[in-house]
C-alpha positions, 0 to 999 in steps of 0.5 A, spaced: 218 265 325 222 271 325 229 268 321 224 265 316 222 274 315 229 275 315 231 270 309 226 273 306 228 280 307 235 277 304 232 274 299 230 280 297 235 284 297 241 280 296 244 280 288 250 277 286 258 281 286 263 277 283 263 281 276 266 289 276 259 289 273 257 287 278 259 292 283 258 299 278 250 300 281 255 301 288 260 305 285 255 310 282 250 311 289 257 311 294 259 315 288 253 320 290 256 322 296 261 326 301 264 321 304 264 315 304 265 309 310 268 303 307 269 297 314 270 292 315 269 285 319 278 284 322 284 287 320 287 282 318 283 279 311 286 279 306 278 282 302 275 287 306 283 290 303 282 288 296 275 289 295 275 295 299 283 298 294 278 296 289 272 300 289 277 306 293 281 305 285 274 306 281 271 312 287 277 315 284 277 315 277 271 315 276 267 319 281 275 325 283 275 323 291 281 326 293 284 321 297 282 317 301 283 317 309 284 310 314 285 307 321 291 308 323 296 313 324 298 319 321 305 320 323 305 313 318 301 315 315 304 321 312 311 317 309 306 313 305 303 320 302 309 322 301 310 317 297 305 315 293 304 322 291 310 322 288 315 325 293 323 327 293 326 323 300 319 320 301 322 311 299 325 309 293 319 304 293 312 302 297 315 297 302 320 302 304 314 307 304 311 302 310 317 301 314 314 306 318 308 301 321 313 299 325 309 297 332 303 292 334 300 291 329 304 292 324 300 287 319 294 292 319 297 296 314 305 293 312 302 288 308 302 286 301 295 288 298 296 295 302 303 295 296 299 295 291 295 299 293 302 305 293 304 302 287 298 305 283 296 310 287 304 312 286 302 311 278 296 314 279 298 320 281 305 321 276 302 326 271 298 329 276 299 337 278 301 337 286 294 340 288 290 334 284 294 329 287 290 323 291 293 322 299 292 318 304 291 319 312 292 316 319 287 319 322 286 317 328 289 317 336 295 313 337 301 316 335 301 321 341 310 322 342 311 319 334 307 326 333 311 329 338 317 327 334 314 329 327 313 336 329 320 337 332 323 336 326 318 340 323 319 346 326 327 344 329 329 349 322 325 355 324 327 357 331 320 361 333 316 359 339 313 353 336 318 351 336 319 354 344 312 350 345 314 343 341 320 343 346 316 345 352 309 339 351 316 334 348 317 335 356 312 335 359 312 328 357 318 325 357 318 323 365 312 317 361 317 313 357 313 313 351 308 310 355 301 312 354 298 307 360 304 309 365 302 318 363 294 316 362 297 313 371 299 319 372 295 325 368 287 320 371 290 319 378 294 323 381 292 329 377 299 331 372 297 332 365 300 336 360 292 337 357 294 345 357 301 344 354 298 341 347 292 344 347 297 351 346 301 347 341 295 345 337 292 353 338 299 355 336 300 350 328 292 351 328 291 353 321 298 356 319 297 351 312 293 356 309 298 361 310 305 357 308 308 356 301 304 353 296 311 347 297 311 347 305 301 347 305 301 339 307 308 339 311 304 345 314 297 341 315 301 335 317 305 339 324 297 341 326 295 334 324 301 330 328 299 336 334 291 334 333 293 326 334 298 328 340 291 333 342 287 326 342 292 322 344 294 324 351 285 325 352 285 318 349 290 315 355 288 320 360 281 317 360 281 310 359 284 308 366 279 311 368 273 311 363 274 305 357 267 308 354 269 316 354 277 313 352 272 310 345 268 316 344 275 321 345 278 317 340 273 317 334 270 324 335 278 326 334 277 321 328 272 325 325 276 332 327 281 330 323 277 328 318 273 335 317 280 338 319 283 334 311 276 335 308 277 343 309 285 343 307 282 338 300 277 344 299 269 344 298 269 339 293 272 335 297 270 327 297 274 322 301 274 315 302 274 312 308 277 305 311 277 304 318 272 298 322 266 297 321 265 298 328 267 304 327 264 307 320 257 302 321 252 308 326 253 306 332 246 308 333 244 302 330 247 296 334 247 295 342 254 301 344 249 306 343 246 302 350 254 305 353 253 312 351 257 311 345 259 313 340 263 311 332 265 315 326 258 313 322 253 315 326 258 323 328 259 323 321 251 323 320 248 327 323 254 333 321 251 331 313 247 325 313 244 323 305 252 326 303 255 320 308 254 313 305 256 306 308 258 300 308 258 294 312 264 288 310 262 280 313 264 273 312 262 266 315 268 263 316 275 263 312 282 265 316 284 271 319 291 275 322 290 277 327 293 276 337 292 272 342 294 279 347 296 286 345 303 286 343 303 278 342 305 275 336 301 275 328 299 269 328 294 266 322 287 265 325 282 260 324 276 264 323 270 257 323 263 258 322 258 263 323 254 262 330 248 260 327 242 265 327 248 270 328 247 275 321 254 272 316 250 265 317 243 267 315 246 270 309 250 263 307 243 261 309 241 263 304 247 261 299 255 260 299 255 266 295 258 272 295 253 278 295 252 285 296 245 287 300 242 295 299 239 297 305 231 299 303 229 302 309 222 300 308 223 293 310 221 293 315 224 286 318 230 288 318 228 295 321 226 293 329 231 287 328 237 286 332 241 281 329 249 278 332 253 282 327 262 279 328 267 284 330 275 281 331 279 286 333 285 286 333 286 281 338 282 275 336 280 267 340 277 264 335 275 259 341 271 266 345 267 266 338 260 268 342 263 275 346 266 277 338 258 278 336 256 285 337 247 286 336 245 290 330 240 292 327 243 292 319 240 296 315 240 302 320 248 301 320 250 301 314 247 302 307 250 297 304 253 290 305 258 286 302 258 280 305 265 275 302 262 267 305 270 265 305 275 269 305 283 269 306 288 271 312 292 278 309 299 278 308 304 281 312 311 284 310 317 283 313 318 289 318 321 292 325 315 290 329 314 295 336 311 293 342 306 298 345 
């Protein structure tokens, strides 16, 4: 009986999603928000990238959005940011600009789908003054050592107290051989951490971009964002040894803080597009994550900004995906099996094996009260253990809209040197 009621709601809400014309309404609805959150059910599906790229281009050209923020590291994304803005020494082409995405899972950003978007952004920015160019930034926490390297490089020509604070922080981390788990054990179990040093460094670099020379303003911001990543990474690795849920919350709170700093940098009228996994952009309060005391970017932004946030989830019924069998394992093209019966994706497929778009009617009591299994594939994936990949979800409260793509294919990784972490 419940499936029957859900199917009735799906038939009422679903509309075709094939042409640019089908996307017009979505661009109009999302374009009214300051924060447009574009989700994905996996980090290795081509269509999730190309659909988000298409929507991002339209939000930029038609609605004036200023930057894209992604679930990626600040240093490598900043290299790509410099390329798309046409800065000097930023790489001769997009493929060269993507070479800094050399740490596992490389395919998340070093892929042909992002290559095309980078080339489009570069062309779009070509005839614009610096203050109007659209940026591309990473807001994640995993770049602790790479961010320290970038801070030292930036401050190396300044020879002042900021450089000394950076060297002190770097020296504190040196014994751990650039291994997050090694540092986490030392800090969490033995109390030998670097929290004081990184907080001190961040305080020294905070908001210095506001008084920087115009040509150095974004680089000064980058120094602060790297310091923010070091502080976030330190807390994440220190916490993950004992408390997985706490480390998740630290990571997502960090991403929101980084996003708010970027909004501040781009000015009061700034609007942003955020690319992250559904588990980050879909409101955690509408899933079983809430029972575990977990929060996420979507929830935190809605709590801060209410209707200025528009979250769009993405999902698929079956296809192929790029992932690894374990953390650091070689990437593989894997089969995504047909979605489990009674899952959100299977119900959408049952309604018709075609791509579709749903806007959620906030007064639809059936979807507002029903937990439905909703597939989530990570960078580590085991199709044979498919049942463990579903998140119980009240779908109409998790997202404002949902893009369903019935059959999808793996994205196209670029050949880059992989550094395991």
